[in-house]
C-alpha positions in Angstrom: 158.8 -44.7 105.5 160.0 -41.9 107.4 158.7 -38.6 108.3 161.9 -37.2 107.5 161.9 -37.8 103.5 159.5 -34.9 103.8 161.6 -32.1 105.8 163.6 -29.7 105.1 165.5 -26.7 107.7 163.8 -23.9 109.3 165.4 -20.8 109.9 167.5 -21.8 112.9 168.9 -24.8 110.3 166.7 -27.6 112.3 164.6 -30.3 110.5 161.3 -28.9 109.8 158.2 -31.1 109.3 157.2 -30.5 105.6 153.6 -29.8 104.6 151.9 -32.8 103.2 149.6 -32.2 100.0 146.4 -34.1 99.4 148.5 -35.6 96.3 151.3 -37.0 98.7 149.0 -38.3 101.2 147.4 -40.2 98.1 150.6 -41.4 96.8 151.6 -42.8 100.3 148.2 -44.9 100.4 149.0 -46.1 96.8 152.2 -47.1 97.9 151.4 -49.1 100.9 148.4 -50.7 99.1 150.8 -52.0 96.3 153.1 -53.2 99.2 150.3 -55.3 100.9 149.4 -56.5 97.4 152.7 -57.5 96.8 153.2 -59.4 100.3 149.9 -61.4 99.6 151.1 -62.4 96.1 154.3 -63.5 97.6 152.0 -65.5 100.2 149.9 -66.8 97.8 152.6 -68.2 95.6 154.8 -69.9 98.4 151.3 -71.5 99.0 151.3 -72.9 95.7 154.6 -74.0 95.5 154.2 -75.9 98.6 151.3 -77.8 97.5 152.2 -78.6 94.2 155.5 -80.3 95.7 152.9 -82.0 97.9 150.8 -83.0 95.3 154.0 -84.5 93.4 155.1 -86.2 96.6 151.5 -87.2 97.8 149.1 -87.7 95.2 146.1 -86.1 96.3 148.1 -83.2 97.8 148.7 -83.2 101.9 145.0 -83.3 102.6 145.4 -86.9 101.6 146.6 -89.3 104.0 149.9 -91.3 104.0 150.3 -94.9 102.4 147.9 -97.5 103.5 147.3 -101.5 103.3 146.3 -103.2 100.3 142.9 -104.9 99.8 143.2 -108.2 98.3 140.7 -111.6 97.6 139.8 -113.5 100.1 142.5 -117.1 100.1 140.5 -120.1 99.1 139.2 -122.2 101.3 138.8 -126.3 101.6 135.3 -126.9 103.0 135.0 -129.3 105.7 133.1 -131.5 103.5 135.6 -131.8 100.8 138.2 -132.4 103.4 136.4 -135.4 104.8 136.1 -136.4 100.8 140.2 -136.0 100.2 140.8 -137.8 103.7 138.7 -140.7 102.4 140.5 -141.3 99.3 143.8 -141.2 101.1 142.2 -143.8 103.5 141.0 -145.9 100.6 145.2 -146.2 99.2 146.9 -146.2 102.7 147.6 -149.7 104.4 147.5 -148.3 107.8 144.7 -145.9 108.2 144.9 -145.6 112.1 148.0 -142.8 111.2 145.2 -140.8 109.6 142.6 -141.3 111.7 140.6 -138.0 112.8 142.5 -135.6 110.0 139.8 -134.8 108.5 137.1 -134.5 111.9 137.6 -130.4 112.6 134.8 -128.8 111.5 137.0 -125.2 110.5 137.6 -124.9 106.9 141.3 -124.9 105.8 143.1 -122.5 103.8 143.5 -124.0 99.9 147.3 -125.8 100.6 147.8 -125.1 96.8 147.4 -121.3 97.0 149.3 -121.2 100.4 152.5 -122.8 98.5 152.3 -120.6 95.7 151.8 -117.0 97.4 154.6 -118.3 99.9 156.7 -118.6 97.0 156.0 -115.3 95.8 156.2 -113.2 98.8 158.7 -115.2 101.2 156.5 -115.9 103.9 156.6 -119.4 105.5 154.1 -121.4 104.5 153.0 -122.3 108.2 152.9 -118.4 109.2 151.3 -117.6 106.0 148.3 -120.3 106.5 147.8 -118.7 109.9 147.5 -115.1 108.4 145.2 -116.5 105.6 142.8 -118.4 108.0 143.1 -115.0 110.2 141.8 -113.4 107.0 138.6 -115.9 106.2 137.5 -116.0 109.7 137.4 -112.2 110.2 135.7 -112.1 107.0 133.1 -114.0 107.7 132.5 -112.7 111.5 132.8 -109.2 110.6 132.7 -108.5 107.3 132.3 -105.1 107.7 135.6 -104.6 108.9 137.6 -105.0 105.8 140.9 -106.5 107.0 142.8 -108.9 104.7 145.9 -111.4 105.3 148.2 -108.8 103.7 148.0 -106.6 106.6 148.4 -109.1 109.3 151.2 -110.8 107.4 153.0 -107.3 107.3 152.8 -106.7 110.9 153.9 -110.7 111.6 157.0 -109.7 109.8 157.5 -106.6 111.5 157.1 -108.0 115.0 159.1 -111.1 114.6 159.8 -111.9 111.2 156.7 -114.6 111.1 158.1 -116.3 114.1 161.5 -116.7 113.6 162.9 -114.0 115.3 166.5 -114.5 117.2 166.6 -118.2 115.8 163.0 -119.1 116.8 161.4 -121.3 114.4 157.7 -122.0 113.9 157.0 -125.9 114.4 154.6 -128.0 112.5 151.4 -126.6 114.9 152.8 -123.5 114.7 154.1 -122.9 117.8 157.3 -120.6 118.2 160.3 -122.5 119.4 161.7 -121.3 121.6 159.2 -118.6 122.6 159.6 -115.0 121.5 159.8 -112.7 124.3 160.3 -108.7 124.2 162.5 -106.6 126.4 161.4 -105.6 129.8 158.7 -102.8 129.3 160.5 -100.6 132.1 160.4 -97.1 130.9 163.9 -97.2 129.3 163.3 -95.8 126.1 160.2 -98.1 125.9 156.8 -98.1 127.3 156.6 -98.0 131.4 154.3 -101.2 132.1 154.1 -102.9 135.4 153.7 -106.5 135.3 150.1 -107.8 134.9 150.0 -111.4 134.4 152.5 -112.5 137.3 154.9 -113.7 134.7 152.4 -116.3 133.5 153.3 -115.4 129.8 156.5 -113.6 129.6 158.3 -114.9 132.5 158.5 -111.7 134.0 156.9 -110.8 137.6 158.2 -106.8 137.7 157.5 -105.5 134.2 155.6 -106.7 131.2 157.0 -107.7 128.0 155.6 -108.4 124.7 155.1 -112.2 123.7 155.0 -114.3 120.6 155.2 -113.7 116.9 152.3 -111.0 116.8 154.1 -109.4 119.8 151.2 -109.1 122.7 151.8 -107.8 125.7 149.8 -110.0 128.6 147.1 -107.4 129.3 145.9 -107.1 125.7 146.3 -111.0 125.1 144.1 -111.3 128.3 141.3 -109.2 126.8 141.3 -110.3 123.2 142.9 -114.0 123.0 141.5 -116.1 120.5 141.7 -120.0 120.2 141.9 -120.1 116.5 143.4 -123.8 116.5 140.7 -125.0 118.6 142.7 -127.0 120.8 141.2 -125.6 123.8 144.1 -123.2 124.8 144.4 -119.4 123.7 148.2 -119.3 123.3 150.2 -116.0 122.0 153.2 -118.4 120.9 151.0 -120.1 118.7 150.7 -118.4 115.5 146.9 -119.4 114.6 145.8 -117.9 117.7 148.5 -115.0 117.6 147.0 -114.3 114.0 143.3 -114.3 114.6 143.8 -112.2 118.1 145.6 -109.3 115.8 142.5 -109.5 113.4 139.9 -109.2 115.9 142.0 -106.6 117.6 142.4 -104.4 114.4 139.2 -104.4 113.6 137.7 -103.2 117.2 139.0 -100.1 115.9 136.0 -100.1 113.2 136.0 -100.6 109.4 139.5 -100.7 107.7 138.3 -100.2 104.4 139.4 -96.3 103.7 142.8 -95.5 104.2 141.8 -93.3 107.5 140.2 -95.9 109.3 143.2 -98.8 108.3 145.5 -96.5 109.5 143.5 -95.9 112.5 143.4 -99.8 113.0 147.4 -100.3 112.9 148.2 -97.2 114.9 146.2 -98.8 117.7 148.6 -101.6 117.3 151.7 -99.4 117.6 151.3 -95.7 118.5 153.8 -94.6 115.9 152.9 -93.3 112.3 156.7 -94.5 111.1 155.0 -98.0 112.3 151.8 -97.5 110.2 153.7 -96.5 107.3 156.2 -99.6 107.4 153.3 -102.3 107.8 151.4 -100.3 104.7 154.6 -100.6 102.7 155.1 -104.7 103.7 151.6 -105.3 102.9 151.7 -103.6 99.7 154.4 -105.6 98.8 152.9 -109.0 99.7 149.5 -107.7 97.6 151.9 -107.0 94.7 153.6 -110.1 94.7 150.2 -112.4 95.4 148.3 -110.4 92.4 151.2 -111.3 90.2 150.5 -114.9 90.2 
């Protein structure tokens, strides 16, 4: 408001500030108060509208974390004793027992192949890869029950990273080895992280830059720290799906419990520092959980 609104001309024809009465002052104070009230009301309305939209798109409002992974039951396993009994039955009916000699010698539990077959058909995950993800779930649940990681998250990462070991025409052989080995692009800073060689090219064949390796795409320095020999063959190999899946489980659980949305997201974010990546893993993991749950 301008003082000119309350002025008139003096005897010289020039503008003169009019006298301001107590009533005029009161009116102005009330006017400013009304304007302030209106602005506050508009702001409150805008906040309410935005939060309403947020709640519609994301139940729980903007304070709620975005999508996170599923929590599915532990895959059923065949204990070593059961495997010995099954092997004995096979030995009793075969004419050449030497061919299956030692087939039940491993002390490790084995995921029920019937479960693997059914879930693979429902999810589209190759059986050899699924057995590795499921075994990693079983192993981490035994070693770190407080973590809460399940096979759907490991499988989702496996799909996004290498399509379960089949990227660019590779295949997983019966022993779980990726043939040929899956090697990522050079991490030379050109649109990717810049990581100089850390393994003298031992894993990735590059003595200048590091490259992600295997079906779960570990960089050599990370593999050196977390490598696990899941199939108990004496070699921790990032190109072998059992080793890679179990190492993924160990790495994720190192971030802390994954039993809450925040904990789950923090763990997957540690694998790849990209929130879009975390959302993608969540979406795929939930698809696998839904498909398996429908059985």
